[in-house]
Each structure stands twice: as C-alpha cells, then as structure tokens.
GUPA-445604 format. One record per residue (C-alpha): x, y, z; residue in three letters. Coordinates in steps of 0.25 Angstrom, whole numbers, padded with zeros to 4 digits, always signed. Layout:
N
XYZAla/...
END
This chain:
150
+0174+0371-0103Unk/+0177+0381-0092Unk/+0165+0377-0082Unk/+0162+0364-0076Unk/+0148+0361-0075Unk/+0141+0348-0069Unk/+0127+0343-0066Unk/+0129+0330-0058Unk/+0117+0325-0052Unk/+0119+0314-0041Unk/+0109+0306-0033Unk/+0116+0302-0020Unk/+0111+0292-0010Unk/+0117+0288+0003Unk/+0112+0282+0016Unk/+0114+0283+0031Unk/+0124+0273+0036Unk/+0118+0259+0036Unk/+0105+0266+0031Unk/+0101+0270+0045Unk/+0088+0278+0045Unk/+0096+0290+0052Unk/+0090+0302+0044Unk/+0077+0305+0052Unk/+0067+0315+0046Unk/+0070+0326+0056Unk/+0084+0328+0050Unk/+0082+0323+0036Unk/+0079+0336+0030Unk/+0090+0344+0037Unk/+0100+0332+0034Unk/+0096+0333+0019Unk/+0098+0349+0019Unk/+0111+0347+0026Unk/+0116+0337+0015Unk/+0111+0347+0004Unk/+0119+0358+0011Unk/+0132+0349+0011Unk/+0130+0346-0003Unk/+0128+0361-0007Unk/+0141+0365+0001Unk/+0148+0355-0009Unk/+0142+0361-0021Unk/+0131+0350-0023Unk/+0117+0353-0025Unk/+0107+0343-0019Unk/+0094+0342-0028Unk/+0087+0333-0019Unk/+0090+0325-0006Unk/+0081+0315+0002Unk/+0081+0302+0008Unk/+0076+0295+0020Unk/+0082+0290+0034Unk/+0093+0282+0028Unk/+0098+0289+0016Unk/+0098+0301+0007Unk/+0097+0304-0008Unk/+0103+0317-0014Unk/+0102+0322-0028Unk/+0114+0331-0030Unk/+0121+0339-0040Unk/+0136+0335-0039Unk/+0145+0347-0040Unk/+0158+0346-0048Unk/+0166+0349-0036Unk/+0164+0337-0027Unk/+0163+0322-0029Unk/+0150+0315-0025Unk/+0158+0307-0015Unk/+0163+0320-0008Unk/+0150+0327-0008Unk/+0143+0315-0002Unk/+0154+0314+0008Unk/+0151+0328+0013Unk/+0136+0327+0013Unk/+0137+0314+0021Unk/+0147+0319+0031Unk/+0141+0332+0033Unk/+0127+0327+0034Unk/+0131+0316+0044Unk/+0138+0326+0053Unk/+0125+0335+0052Unk/+0115+0324+0056Unk/+0123+0320+0068Unk/+0120+0333+0074Unk/+0105+0330+0074Unk/+0105+0322+0086Unk/+0109+0309+0092Unk/+0100+0301+0082Unk/+0111+0305+0071Unk/+0124+0302+0079Unk/+0126+0289+0071Unk/+0122+0295+0058Unk/+0131+0292+0045Unk/+0129+0291+0031Unk/+0133+0278+0023Unk/+0147+0279+0017Unk/+0143+0278+0003Unk/+0132+0284-0007Unk/+0126+0282-0020Unk/+0127+0293-0030Unk/+0120+0292-0043Unk/+0120+0301-0055Unk/+0107+0307-0060Unk/+0103+0314-0073Unk/+0095+0327-0073Unk/+0083+0319-0079Unk/+0083+0311-0066Unk/+0083+0323-0057Unk/+0068+0325-0054Unk/+0066+0310-0052Unk/+0077+0309-0042Unk/+0073+0321-0034Unk/+0059+0315-0032Unk/+0065+0302-0028Unk/+0074+0308-0018Unk/+0062+0316-0013Unk/+0054+0304-0011Unk/+0064+0295-0003Unk/+0054+0293+0008Unk/+0044+0287-0001Unk/+0054+0279-0009Unk/+0059+0272+0004Unk/+0045+0267+0008Unk/+0048+0257-0002Unk/+0063+0256-0004Unk/+0074+0255+0006Unk/+0086+0264+0004Unk/+0095+0252+0001Unk/+0085+0247-0010Unk/+0085+0261-0016Unk/+0100+0262-0016Unk/+0101+0249-0023Unk/+0091+0254-0034Unk/+0100+0266-0036Unk/+0113+0258-0037Unk/+0106+0249-0047Unk/+0100+0260-0055Unk/+0114+0267-0057Unk/+0120+0253-0060Unk/+0129+0254-0048Unk/+0135+0240-0044Unk/+0135+0238-0029Unk/+0138+0228-0018Unk/+0127+0228-0007Unk/+0138+0226+0004Unk/+0145+0239+0000Unk/+0133+0248-0002Unk/+0127+0249+0012Unk/+0134+0254+0025Unk/
END
C-alpha cells in the first residue's frame, strides 16, 4: 500500500500540578486556543477542548508522525510558558508530569464532545480525582494511588 492512513482518536486528560485551581476564567479560553494551536503545529487536530480550573480534557486526532507522549510534552511545555506571561498569578504554574490518554471509537465521538463541553456541570458533583479514577477503571487501567497524583 503506497499511502499510510490513520484515524486515531484519543481522549487526553491532565491536571495542573497538585491539582491547584490555577486556570482562571479570564485566561481559560485563550489558553485552550493556544493549546489547540500547538497541537495543530504538530499535525494534530483538536476536536474538542475543555476543563475547569485544575485540569483539561482534549479530544484529538493523533497524527502518524508523532507519539502521544511527545505531542503532550509539546502542548504542556508551550502552554505552561504562555500562561506564565499572563501575570504574577501564574508565575508558579505548571502541569502535572503525567497524563491519561484513552482510545475512543468514532461511535463515542459525539458523546465525548458533549462530555468535554459540559465539564463545569460535571464537576459540580464530581471532583477531578474521582472523575480520573472512573476513566482509569472504565479503561481497565491498573493504578496505584501514590503514583497517580503529583
């Protein structure tokens, strides 16, 4: 086959370091746009992005040319540098070291998009940590609590 084609949809979740509520409303939209731009510059398409003050969700198409780890390293590194330019409140900002990346099928696309769009509503009832644990269990990922959080 002369051409390589792929449609790899991934749901990514990561938080601020120690789940600190750093991401304030006044920068959230611009931060998300900046993250989308970084992903695009690496050949990835962000179908949806959302979150609240302490974490972010991305629904992305992973290109054939970059690993999920490298793409997220670039998104986190670039967005961390960007947010630190937004004033003294953000000087200590950083993302957690790790992330969760979950494969999704095309049939889950619309439901996941709605889920990400409604993050504010979800987190009126559920903490980020509880949400993350649910995803780990849903995807049968064994984990040790002492290594999940930083």
